[in-house]
C-alpha positions in Angstrom: -36.3 -9.0 9.1 -34.3 -10.1 12.1 -32.6 -13.5 11.8 -32.2 -15.8 14.8 -28.8 -17.4 14.2 -29.6 -20.6 16.1 -29.0 -24.2 15.1 -32.7 -25.1 15.1 -34.1 -28.4 13.7 -35.3 -26.5 10.7 -31.8 -25.1 10.0 -30.3 -28.6 10.5 -32.7 -30.0 7.9 -32.1 -27.2 5.4 -28.3 -27.6 5.6 -28.0 -31.3 6.0 -27.1 -31.9 2.3 -24.5 -29.1 2.4 -22.8 -30.6 5.5 -22.6 -33.8 3.6 -20.2 -32.0 1.2 -17.8 -30.8 3.9 -18.1 -33.4 6.7 -14.6 -34.7 5.9 -13.1 -31.3 6.5 -15.4 -29.6 9.0 -15.9 -31.3 12.4 -19.5 -32.0 13.4 -19.0 -29.9 16.5 -18.4 -26.8 14.3 -21.3 -27.2 12.0 -23.9 -25.7 14.3 -21.9 -22.5 14.3 -21.8 -22.3 10.5 -25.2 -23.7 9.6 -27.5 -20.8 10.7 -25.4 -18.4 8.6 -25.3 -20.8 5.6 -29.1 -21.1 5.7 -29.6 -17.4 6.1 -27.2 -16.5 3.3 -28.7 -19.0 0.8 -32.1 -17.6 1.5 -31.1 -13.9 1.3 -29.1 -14.2 -1.9 -32.3 -15.5 -3.6 -34.2 -12.5 -2.4 -31.5 -10.2 -3.6 -31.0 -11.9 -7.0 -27.4 -12.3 -6.0 -24.6 -14.7 -6.7 -21.5 -15.4 -4.5 -18.2 -15.9 -6.3 -15.6 -17.7 -4.1 -11.9 -18.1 -4.7 -10.2 -21.4 -4.1 -8.6 -20.0 -0.9 -11.9 -19.4 0.9 -12.8 -21.7 3.8 -14.9 -24.8 3.0 -18.1 -23.5 4.6 -18.0 -20.6 2.2 -16.5 -22.4 -0.8 -18.8 -25.4 -0.7 -21.9 -24.2 1.1 -22.8 -20.7 0.0 -20.8 -20.0 -3.2 -22.7 -20.3 -6.5 -19.5 -20.0 -8.6 -16.0 -20.8 -7.6 -12.5 -21.2 -8.9 -9.2 -19.4 -9.5 -8.9 -15.8 -10.6 -9.3 -16.6 -14.3 -12.4 -18.7 -13.6 -14.0 -16.1 -11.4 -13.3 -13.4 -14.1 -15.0 -15.5 -16.8 -17.9 -16.4 -14.5 -18.4 -12.8 -13.5 -19.1 -12.0 -17.2 -21.7 -14.7 -17.6 -23.9 -14.2 -14.5 -27.4 -12.7 -14.9 -27.6 -11.8 -11.2 -28.1 -8.2 -10.2 -25.7 -8.5 -7.3 -22.3 -10.1 -7.1 -20.7 -10.9 -3.8 -17.0 -11.6 -4.1 -15.7 -13.9 -1.5 -12.0 -13.2 -2.1 -9.8 -10.1 -2.1 -10.3 -6.6 -3.3 -8.6 -6.9 -6.7 -11.0 -9.8 -7.6 -14.0 -7.7 -6.7 -12.6 -4.9 -8.8 -12.2 -7.3 -11.7 -15.9 -8.4 -11.3 -16.9 -4.7 -11.3 -14.9 -4.0 -14.4 -16.7 -6.7 -16.2 -20.1 -5.8 -14.8 -20.2 -2.0 -14.5 -23.9 -1.8 -14.2 -24.2 -4.4 -11.4 -23.8 -4.1 -7.7 -20.5 -5.7 -6.7 -19.9 -6.3 -3.0 -16.9 -7.3 -1.0 -17.7 -8.2 2.6 -14.6 -6.6 4.0 -12.9 -3.7 2.2 -9.7 -4.5 4.1 -9.2 -7.8 2.2 -6.2 -6.7 0.2 -3.2 -8.5 -1.4 0.5 -8.1 -0.9 1.1 -8.4 -4.6 -1.5 -5.7 -5.5 0.1 -3.4 -3.0 3.6 -4.0 -4.4 3.2 -1.8 -7.5 1.4 1.4 -8.5 0.3 3.0 -11.8 3.3 5.5 -11.4 5.7 2.5 -11.3 4.4 1.3 -14.7 4.6 4.7 -16.2 8.3 4.8 -15.2 8.9 1.3 -16.6 7.4 2.4 -19.9 9.8 5.3 -20.1 12.7 3.0 -19.3 11.5 0.4 -21.9 9.7 2.3 -24.6 7.5 0.3 -27.0 7.7 -2.8 -24.7 4.2 -4.2 -24.0 3.1 -4.6 -20.3 1.6 -7.8 -19.1 0.0 -7.4 -15.7 -1.0 -10.2 -13.4 -4.7 -9.9 -12.3 -3.5 -9.6 -8.7 -3.3 -5.8 -9.1 -5.4 -2.8 -8.7 -7.7 -1.3 -11.4 -5.3 1.7 -11.6 -2.4 -0.7 -12.4 -4.5 -2.6 -14.9 -5.4 0.6 -16.6 -1.7 1.3 -17.4 -1.2 -2.2 -18.8 -1.7 -3.7 -22.3 -3.1 -7.0 -21.2 -3.7 -9.0 -18.0 -2.9 -12.6 -17.2 -3.4 -15.2 -14.5 -0.9 -17.8 -13.3 -2.8 -20.3 -15.5 -2.5 -18.4 -18.8 0.6 -16.2 -18.2 2.8 -18.0 -20.8 0.0 -17.9 -23.4 -0.6 -14.2 -22.8 3.1 -13.3 -23.1 3.5 -15.2 -26.4 0.2 -13.8 -27.8 1.8 -10.4 -28.1 4.3 -11.4 -30.7 7.0 -9.3 -29.0 10.6 -10.2 -28.3 10.5 -8.6 -24.9 7.7 -7.8 -22.4 7.4 -6.2 -19.0 5.7 -8.7 -16.7 4.3 -7.4 -13.4 4.3 -7.6 -10.4 5.2 -11.1 -9.2 8.9 -11.7 -9.5 8.6 -15.5 -9.0 5.8 -16.0 -11.5 7.9 -13.9 -13.9 10.9 -16.2 -13.4 8.7 -19.2 -14.0 7.2 -17.7 -17.2 10.7 -16.9 -18.4 11.6 -20.6 -18.2 8.7 -21.5 -20.4 9.2 -19.0 -23.3 11.8 -17.5 -25.5 10.4 -14.0 -24.9 12.6 -11.8 -22.7 10.9 -11.0 -19.4 11.4 -7.8 -17.5 10.1 -8.3 -14.0 9.2 -6.5 -10.8 10.0 -7.5 -7.2 6.5 -8.1 -6.0 5.8 -11.2 -3.9 2.8 -13.1 -2.4 3.2 -13.1 1.4 1.8 -16.6 1.6 3.8 -18.3 -1.2 7.1 -16.7 -0.4 7.1 -18.4 3.1 7.6 -21.8 1.6 11.2 -23.1 1.2 12.8 -26.0 -0.6 14.3 -27.3 2.6 10.8 -27.5 4.2 9.5 -29.5 1.2 12.5 -31.9 1.3 11.9 -32.6 5.0 8.3 -33.5 4.2 9.5 -35.9 1.5 11.7 -37.6 4.1 8.7 -37.9 6.4 6.0 -39.1 4.0 6.2 -41.9 1.5 4.6 -41.5 -1.9 4.3 -37.7 -1.5 3.3 -35.7 -4.5 4.3 -32.0 -4.1 2.4 -29.6 -6.3 3.2 -25.9 -6.1 1.8 -22.6 -7.2 4.2 -20.6 -9.5 4.1 -17.6 -7.1 6.5 -19.7 -4.9 10.2 -19.1 -4.9 12.2 -20.8 -7.7 13.9 -23.3 -5.3 10.5 -24.5 -4.2 9.3 -24.9 -7.8 12.5 -26.8 -8.6 11.7 -29.6 -6.1 8.0 -29.8 -6.9 6.5 -32.6 -8.9 4.0 -30.3 -10.6 3.6 -26.5 -10.9 0.4 -24.8 -11.8 -2.4 -22.4 -11.0 -4.9 -23.3 -8.3 -7.2 -24.6 -11.0 -4.4 -26.6 -12.5 -3.4 -28.0 -9.1 -7.0 -29.0 -8.5 -7.3 -30.8 -11.8 -3.9 -32.5 -11.2 -5.1 -34.1 -8.0 -8.5 -35.1 -9.4 -6.9 -36.6 -12.5 -3.7 -38.2 -11.1 -5.2 -39.3 -7.7 -1.9 -39.4 -5.9 -2.1 -41.3 -2.6 -0.6 -38.4 -0.6 -0.4 -34.7 -1.6 1.3 -31.5 -0.4 -0.3 -28.5 -2.0 2.2 -25.7 -1.8 -0.3 -22.8 -1.6 -2.8 -21.3 0.8 -4.0 -24.0 3.1 -7.8 -23.7 2.6 -7.2 -24.9 -0.9 -6.3 -28.3 0.5 -9.5 -28.4 2.5 -11.6 -27.6 -0.5 -10.1 -30.2 -2.7 -10.1 -32.8 0.1 -13.8 -32.3 0.6 -14.3 -33.5 -3.0 -11.6 -36.2 -2.9 -11.7 -37.8 0.5 -9.6 -40.8 -0.6 -6.5 -38.7 -1.2 -4.4 -37.8 1.9 -3.5 -34.1 2.2 -0.4 -33.0 4.1 -1.3 -29.5 5.3 1.4 -27.0 6.1 -1.0 -24.2 7.0 0.1 -20.9 5.5 -3.0 -18.8 5.7 -3.7 -15.7 3.7 -4.8 -13.1 6.3 -6.7 -11.1 3.6 -8.7 -14.0 2.4 -9.6 -14.9 5.9 -11.2 -11.5 6.4 -14.2 -12.9 4.5 -16.5 -14.8 6.8 -20.0 -16.2 6.7 -21.1 -13.4 9.1 -19.8 -10.5 6.9 -21.1 -12.2 3.7 -24.6 -12.1 5.3 -24.2 -8.6 6.5 -23.0 -7.4 3.1 -26.0 -9.0 1.4 -28.3 -7.6 4.0 -27.3 -3.9 3.5 -25.8 -4.2 0.0 -22.5 -2.7 1.2 -19.5 -2.3 1.0 -19.8 -1.7 -2.8 -16.9 -1.7 -5.1 -16.7 1.4 -7.3 -14.1 2.4 -9.9 -13.4 5.7 -11.5 -15.0 5.5 -15.0 -11.8 6.8 -16.7 -9.7 4.1 -15.0 -12.3 1.5 -15.5 -12.5 1.9 -19.3 -8.8 1.3 -19.7 -8.5 -1.4 -17.1 -11.5 -3.3 -18.6 -9.8 -3.5 -22.0 -6.7 -5.1 -20.4 -8.9 -7.8 -18.8 -11.1 -8.3 -21.9 -8.0 -8.8 -24.0 -7.0 -11.6 -21.7 -10.4 -13.2 -21.8 -10.5 -13.0 -25.6 -7.7 -15.5 -25.8 -10.2 -18.0 -24.6 -8.1 -20.4 -22.5 
């Protein structure tokens, strides 16, 4: 059935409570553009028995207005296991959609734009891990979830930035291969006695931040709390007041309620937290992830309408990759 994407009185009424959630971060003049898609998506996902999983880096109109489940990579992986929906739409990047498919092989998993990739995922291949295993025999491989299914399949266990130290120490090994983020590996190495063998992969968003930039912000803004993601370079982490995953950063702001915050990560994260905590001032250096921003309300609707593009994984790869993800989830934190 054709949908008229106009901001009608009916659409305004249907979406009024949703706009209340985001009015502090989405100007009123923009809402009439978003609202028709929000209403249409929320209607269509019921008809499709679908859920939308949105990463913290999605824009507020997606994160707060159409997503059923949201969070960081670990939260999305866990929530993907628990959903009873027949269709999962992943508002994030491709490796996240692959993870959802690994954990839900019998469900339809959609990603609205197949080009939504990740610089970290593209920094390493399955062949690279095979060579590392030859160079370091009998050394377990811990792979960040920001990787392809093929890479996960060559790994012993996956991790996220939130549980990386726990995963490394759970193996009981003196030495592990930790892939692919070089900066996260360096951060983990500071938190554990386990020897870390790393790879030179980087996040194109987080590696753009510098310590000099952060120090300039400190000079400009009084009472500024700087909280950083561990994918940032070591000099950035050294000047931060708090380091953690996106979920941990979110919890820090909600718990500590600093008067002024600089979140050293993808800038939509600040918008999404600010929508929930309007009394905290957010300083927003806007480093956007070009891949996350490929996901829009428009292509979410189109994906739900035709149930494409679907994420499919070779069964032989999926079996091995699934085990690496499940081993992570079995740790339970």
